[in-house]
C-alpha positions, 0 to 999 in steps of 0.5 A, a space after each residue: 700567262 694567265 689570262 684572268 688575275 688570282 681572285 678577280 672580284 677581290 682584284 677590283 676591289 682593291 682597284 677600286 678603293 686603291 687607283 683611279 682606273 676608270 670601271 671598264 679599265 679594271 673590269 677589261 682586266 679583272 673579266 668583269 661587266 663594267 656595271 658591276 665593277 660600278 656596283 662594288 664601288 658603290 658597295 652594292 656587290 662584293 660586300 664583305 670582300 677585302 680587296 687583292 693587292 695585284 700588284 703584291 703578287 706579282 699580277 701588275 706593276 706599279 709603273 702600268 698602273 700608273 700608265 694606265 691611270 695617266 691614259 684612260 685607253 691604256 688596258 692593263 696586261 697582266 704579269 706572271 703571278 708570284 703566288 703558285 697554285 698548285 693543283 689539286 690531283 684528284 684523289 680516291 676511286 675515279 667517279 662512275 655514273 650511277 647508270 653504269 656502275 653495276 657493269 663495272 665487275 664485268 668491266 673489272 672480270 675482263 681487265 683481270 682476264 685479258 690483262 693480267 699485267 693491270 695491277 689493282 691501282 691501274 684498274 682502279 683509275 680505269 673503271 672506278 673501283 675499290 681494291 677487294 672488290 677487285 680482290 674479290 673479282 680475283 678471287 670469285 668469292 664476289 656475291 654476284 660472281 656466278 652472274 658475271 660477264 667479261 665485258 670491254 670497259 670502253 665499250 661500257 664507257 667506264 673508260 676510252 680506249 686511249 687511257 687503256 692503252 696507257 695502262 696496259 703499256 705502263 704495266 708492259 713497260 714494268 713487267 721484267 724483261 729477259 736478260 740480252 745476250 743469255 744463251 737460249 738453251 739447246 736440244 742435247 744431240 743422241 750420244 749426249 743425252 745417252 751418255 753414261 755422265 747424261 744418265 747419272 745426271 738424270 738419276 743423279 748418281 756417280 758416274 763411277 758407279 752408274 750402271 754401263 751400258 755392256 758392250 757389243 759382243 763379237 760375233 766369231 763366224 769362223 766358229 759359228 761355221 764350225 758348228 754348223 759343219 760338225 757331226 751329228 751328237 749320239 742322240 741324232 744316231 739313236 734316233 737313226 737306229 730307232 727308225 730303221 729296227 722299225 722297218 720290215 
């Protein structure tokens, strides 16, 4: 509940003109000085201000006013107003002091590199800049891009650590999350990776036409030893005769 009525001077003007309340009662209710209320009553102050009925706006009841008029020591109690005053929201980029404006490109570069998940609107709220400036720094087309140095906006005094943490947390919540229960990919075994189907799939081949591995030939041990024990061929005999003919 507000402690001060809406438009205190206009309310005081109406109470002075329409009630028999004392200057002190009106001053206490409207948070004004009694001499100021007296000046309003004498026409020396608040000239041209139209009175505001606190009963009509729901800040006072007629019973409350009558009770205060009958008891000079009674203080009026403010009730909740029926008039809802909308809160003014700040629009546009955050205001940055002139002495800090030259640091904004460095802060934007720091945010783009260290927190790429932040959206342009979030960076605008943090350092008070515009989308074209952010885009120029992202694309390195900024006029002073070669001389920019990434700098923490908190250290530069452009925003508080709490504000930065809140924006980063929001960006993390909006980031796409991996599917829950999705099976993790595992490596194939050697037998599976070297199978005919795997080779065909790797080379986009038809398993029926894919090259097949040659089956290993079985070695006949008896045939090997039979060849070793067989008599020498004729060529060997000729070489022996040649050697004997050369002997003296």
